[in-house]
N, C-alpha and C positions, 0 to 999 in steps of 0.2 A: 220457514221463510216468511217474511212479511208479505202482506197482500192487502188489496182493498177490502175493507170490511163488508160483509154481506148486507148489512143494514145501512151502509153508507151510500146515499144516493149520488148519482153522477149528474152534473149539470149538462143539459143537452141544449145546444144552440141550433134552432131551426132556421130554415131559409127565410130571408126577407129582402126587399130591394136594397136597403142600405147595409153596410157591414156592421157587425157588432164590434164594440170597443171594450177593452178591459174595464173601463170606468162604468160602462152601462151594465156589464155583467156583475160587477161589485154592487151597484145600486140595486139590482134585482135580487141578488143573493148575498145580502150582507153577512149572514151567518157563516158563509163559506170562506170568508177572508178575515185576516187579522192584519192590523196595521203594525208593522214592526219597526217603524222609523220613517224619517222623511223620504217620500217617494218610494217606500218599500212595502210590498204586500206579500203576505203568506197565504197561499191557496191551500185550503184544507180539504177540498173535495175535487174529484177528477172532473175535468172539463172536456166535453166531447163536442166537436163541430160537425153537425150532421150534413148529409148530402145537400149540396147547393148553398150552404151557408158560408159566411165569410167572417173571420175574426181578425181584428187588428190589435196587436200589442205594441205600443209605441213608447219610446223612451221619454218623451215629454209628458206622458201620463203616469208612468211608473218606471223608475230607474232600475229597481231590483224586484223581480218577480221570483218568489221562492215557492217551490213545490214541496209540500209536506212529505218527509221521508224519515221514518223512524224504524226501529227494530220490529215494531208491531204492524205497521201499515205504511203504505205510500200512495200517492196520487199520480195521475198522468194528465198530460195535455195532448189530445189526439184529434185527428180529423178523418172523415170517410167521404171520399169524392167531394171534397170541400176545398176551402182556401184558408190558409193561415199566413199572416204577415207579421214578422217579428222585426221591428224596425227601430234602430237607434240612430244617433247622429253624433258628430264630434262634440257638440254641446250637451247632448242628452243621450249618452250611450245606454244600452239596455243590457242587463245581466239576468239570465235565467239559470237557476241552480236548484239542486235539492236542498232541503233544510231540515235539520233535526233540532227542535227547540230545546230539548234536553241537553244537547251538546253546545247549543249556541252557535252552530256553524253548519256547513254542508255535511251531508251524510258521507262518511269516507268509506263505507263498506258495501260494495256491490253484491257480496256473497249472499246476503239475506234479503235481497230485493231492494230496489231503489227507484225513485221517481224517474220518468222518462218522457220524451216528446216523440210523437209518431204521426207521420202523414201517410195514410193508406189510400192510394189512388187519388191523391190530392196534390194541390199546388202549395208549396211552402217556401217562402222567401225569407231570407235573413240578411240584414244589413247593419253593420257596426253593432254587433251583438256578441255577448260572451255567454257560452253554455258550459257550465262546469258541474262536475260530480253528479252526473246523470247516468242512468242505465245500469243493467246487471246481466243481460243476456248477450248472445253473440250476433243477433240480427235486429229484428224489429224493436226489441226492448233494450238495445245496447246503449242508448243515450239520446241521440238526436238522429232520427231515421226517416228516410224517404223510401217507401215500399209500394210498388205498383200492384195492381190486382190482375191476376191471371184470368183469361176467359174461361167460362164454364160451358162446355159444349152441350151438355144435356139440358141446360136451362136457356141456352141461346144468349148468354150474357157475354158481352164483349169485354176484352181486357181494358184496363184503364191504367196508364202509366202514372207514376209520380213525377212531378215536374217542379221547377223552381230555379232560383238563382241565389247564390250565397256570396256576399262581398264584405271584405273588411271585418270578418268575424273570427272569434276565437273559440276553440273547442279544447277544453283541458280537464283532466281528471275524470273523464268519462270512461265507461267500460270500453267502448270504441269511440274515437273522437267524433266522426260522422260516418253514417252508414247509408248506402243507397242500394236498392235492388229493383230491377225493372223501372229504372228512373233515367231514361235517355235524355239527350239534348240539354243537360244542365250545364251551367257555368259556375265555376268556383274560382274566385279571383281575390288575391291578396288576403287569404285567410291563414290562420295559425292553428296547428294541431299539436298540442303540447302535453307531454307527460300523461298520456292516456294509458289505461290498463292493458289495452290490446293495440291494434293498429291505430295510426293517426287518422288516415282516411281509407275507407273500405268500400269500394264500388264492387258489388257482388255480381249477380247475373244481369244480363241485359244492359250493361253499361256501354252505350253506343253514343258516338258524337258528343262526348263530354269535352269541355275545355277547362283545363286546370292551369291557371296562369298566375305566377308570382306568389304561390303559397309556400308556407314553411311547415315542415313536420319535424319535431325535435323531441328527444327524450321519451318517445313512446316505447312501450314494452314489446310491441310487435314490429311490423314494417312501418315505415313512414307513410308511403302511399301504396295501396294494393288495388289493382284492377283485375278481377278474377272472372272465371267461368265464362269464357267466350267474349271477353271485352274486345271491342273492335272500333276502328276509325275514331279513336280518341286522340286528343292533343294535350301533351304535357310540356309546358315550356316555362322557363324562368323560375322553376320551383327550387326550394332548398330542402334537402332531407339530411339532417345532421344528428348524429349521436343516438340513433334508434337501436333497440336491443336486437332486432333482426336485420332486415335489409332496408335500403333506402327507398327505391322505387321498384315494384314488382309487377310485371304483366303476366297474367295467367297463373294457374295453380296446378299445372302438370296433370298427374293421373287422376286428380279429383274430378275431372270432366273431360269428355271426349272432344269438346270444342275448345280449341286453344285461343290465345290472344292473337289477333290478326289486324294488320293495317294500321297499327298505332304509330304515332310520331312522338318521340321523346327527344326534345331539342333544347339545348342551352340551359340545362339544369345543373345545379351544384349539389354534389352528394359527398358527404364527408363523415368519416369516423363512425360508420354504422358497423355493428358487431359482425354481421355475416357478409353480405355483398353490397356493392353500391347500386348497380342496375342489374335487374334480372328479367329475362324472358324465359318463362317456364311453360313450354308447349305453345307453339303458335307459328304463324307465317307472316312474312312481309312487314315486320315491325322495324321502323327506322330509328336508330339511335345515333344522333348527330350533334357534335359540338358540345357535349356534356363534359363537366369537370368532376372527376372522382378522386378523392384523397382518403387514404387510410382505410381501415377495415380489413376484413378477411380476404375478399376477392373484389377486384375492380368491377368488371362487367362479365356476367355469366349468361350464356345462351344455352339453355338446357332442353334437349330433345325438341328442338324447334327447327324450322326450315326457312331458308331464303330470307334471312334477316340482315340487312346492311348495317354495319357498325362503322361509322365514318367520322373522322376528324375529332375524336374525343381525346381528352387528356387524362391519363390515369397515373397516379403517383403514390408511393409509400404504402402499398398494400402488403399484407403479410403473405398472401398466396399468389395466384396468377393475376396478372393485369387484366387479360381477357381470357376467359375460359369457355371453349366450345366443347360442351359435354354432350356427345351424341348429336343427333340431328344431321341435316344435310344442306349443302349449297348455301351456307352462310358466308358472307363476305365481310372481311375486316380490313379496311383500307384507310390509309392516311392518318392513323392514330399515333399519339406520342405516349409511350409507356416508360415510366422511370421508377427505379428502385422498387421492384417487385421480386418475389421469389422466382417466378417464371414469367417472362413477358407475355407470350401467347402460348396457350396450352390447348392442344387438340387431342381429345381422348374419347374412350368408350364408343368406338366405331363412328366418330365424326367423319362424314364422308362428303366429298365433292366441294369442300370449302376453298375459299381463296383468301389468303392473308398477304397483302401486298402494300408496298410503299409506307410501311410503318417504321417509326423510329423507336427502337427499344434500347434503353440506356440503363446501365448499372444493375442488371439482373443478378441476383445472388447465385442462381443456379444455371438456368438456360434462358437464352433469348427466346427461342421457339422450341417447343417440345411436342413431338408427335408420338403418341403411345397408345397402348390398350386397344389396338385394332383400328386406329384412325387410318382411313384409306382413301386414295384418290383425291387427296388435297394438294393444293399448290401454294408454296411459300415463295414469293417472287418479289424482287426489288426492295427488300427490307434493308434497313440500316441498323446493325446491331453493334453496340459498343459496350464493352465491359461486362463479361459474364464468365462463368466457369467454362461453359461450352456454348458457342454461339447458337447452333442448331443441333438438336439431337432427335433422331428417329429411333424408337425402340419398339419392336413388335408392332410395326405399322407398315403395311404393304402399299405399294403402288403410288406413293406420293412423289411429287415433283418439287425439287428444291433448286431454284435457278435464279441467277441474276442478283443475289444478295451480297451485301458488303458487310464483312464481319471483321471488327478490329478489337484489339486489346482483350481477347479471351485469355484466360489463364491456364486452361488445360488443352482444349482443341477448338478448332474453328467449327467443324461439322463432324459429328460422330454417328455411326450407324451401329446399332446393337440388336441382337436377337433376330427375329424373322422380319426382314425388311425387303422381301422379294419384290422385284419390279420397281424399286425406287430409282429415280433419276436425280443426279447431282451434277448440274450443268452450269458453267459460266459464272461461278461465284468468285468473289474476291475475298481472300483470307489473308490478313496481315497482323503482325504482332509477335508476341513472345509467349509461348506456352509450353506446358510440360509434355505434350504429346504431338503427334503428327497433325498437320493442319486439317487433314481429312482422314479420320481413322475409321476402320472397318473391323469391328469386333463381333464377328458372327461366324457361324459355321458356313461351309460352302452352300449348303441347302438354303440357309437363311439369306444368302447373298445372290441367289439365282435371279438372273435378269436385271441385276443392279448395274447402272452405268454411271461412271464418275468421269466426266470429260470436260475439257476446255475451261477448267478452273485455274485461277491465277493465285498461286501460293508462294511465289518467290519472295514476298515480303514477310514470310513467316520464319521464325527462329525457334527451334526446339531447345528449350532450356528449362529444366525443372527448377522452380524457385526454391530457395533454401528457407524452410519453415522451421520455426522453433518446435520442440517436442509437443508442447501443449497445443500449438496451432495445428500440427499434424494430426493429433488426436481429434481435435474439434472438426477438422476437415474430413477425417475418416468417418466420424459418427454422423455427419450431415448426410452422407450418401449411403450409410449402412446403419440406420437407426436401430435395427433389431440386434445389432452386435452387442449393445449395452445390456439388453435383456438376456442374451446368451451368457454374457460374462457373469451376470448375477446368478443365473441358473447353475452354472458350473462352479462358481466361486463359493457360494454359500455352503454346498455340501463339502467342498474341500476344506473349509474352515471349521465346519461343525464336527466332522469326523474326528480330527485330532482332539478337539475339546471333549467329545464324547468318550474317547478312549482314556484320556487323562482323568476324567471324572470317574469312570469305572475303576481305574487303578486306585484312585484315592479311596473309594468306597471299600475295596477289598482290603487295603492296608488298615483302614480304620476298624473293619470287622475283625481282622486277625489280631490286632492289638487288643481289642475289647475282649476277645475270647481266650487268648493265650498269654497276653501280657507281653508278648514279644513285638519289637518294632522293626525288625529286619524285613526286607522285602521277600 
């Protein structure tokens, strides 16, 4: 791995009343810089801003600042309890990148070490700047990083957070677009995080009271936006997360930390075509997801092992899996959302408990409008409008749930179906109408599984039982959709059935050939 050479001195800027400028540093250390073109400088030595010092890098002085980064060595720009200002403008934008003179371009390989920018317990601001092809690690050396200093109890040293504001800037091709740790109260406004090797934006631990407004994360190999390890009281509004290889916006990181994401507000964001999920809360309490638009991807909104998170007024469409997935957790509320063209509109599973899903519009689900399964218990599905699904609401191996006041139309199999162990389930005052292949409310469970079940005051007079005439191929496709393991069993049984006759035929041919060769006779 490349590294700073042992005999390669670092330029240290010490404190003084006036800030240092990059032009002054170049004048004092001319051997450390190379002029690579108009308004273009190549920095060949690491630059360190010491405690109390201040460095200004401005686009009107240098349009392109390149940090030497080759297979043999790289340099860094860093500060320790200091201040760094990276400022461009519309007329004089600033670009900071790694640079390999041998390639005549940025260093494309983070694997062997690469130039980076780091503010340790420092203030670092960026405006109208582009940061590209920087960093190689997962944290402080990931590209452009803000990292606070933890207190040292034995030495009586107080902690120092990293601070700053970032506006109208672009982070692209970095190991991680932008990374922050113990950097609260920062604002990130109208920035772009594009095609980075990992996450676009990664706020690690101690990310409190951040404001992310109007940013775009696209084409990153990880999540678009990640706020992890106890992030709380942050605001994400008006951001776009599009086409990332993992999820769009993620709060928390589940089992990686005991402290979940809490009290965050995610409002009016647009999330589209991310490979995994659109919006994720992974371990946390009291996060509010409101008025967001989610299109495409694997799952629309996923609330995983989290408690009391309101999901309100969002629009989810054209996802491959669930529109809203409550995976474990308790007391989550999903109200007033519109979910169109998903596999399952609302999915409550793995002991999701005490949740409320109400007043949602669930349209054109391929399988179920609402699905309660895998031990989901004590939830209430109330006042939802479900149109066009195989089954409007299904409860399977889920006890003590209440299904009441829902309107279900145009289901193709059944309006409401109860399967397996659904003890204590209440099905009350629902309206089911349309034309389906089964009863409007079907109960396919043993007497023990139906203990304590009440099905009362439902209106089903508008339902007609009529199995649709399906073509043979459509019948097969329909069967395999709900019995995917059947294809595997067909292969398991069919392959031996085909191979055995072939094996017997082959053995008979061999015996005939042997007999002909030894006796000259060709009869069997």
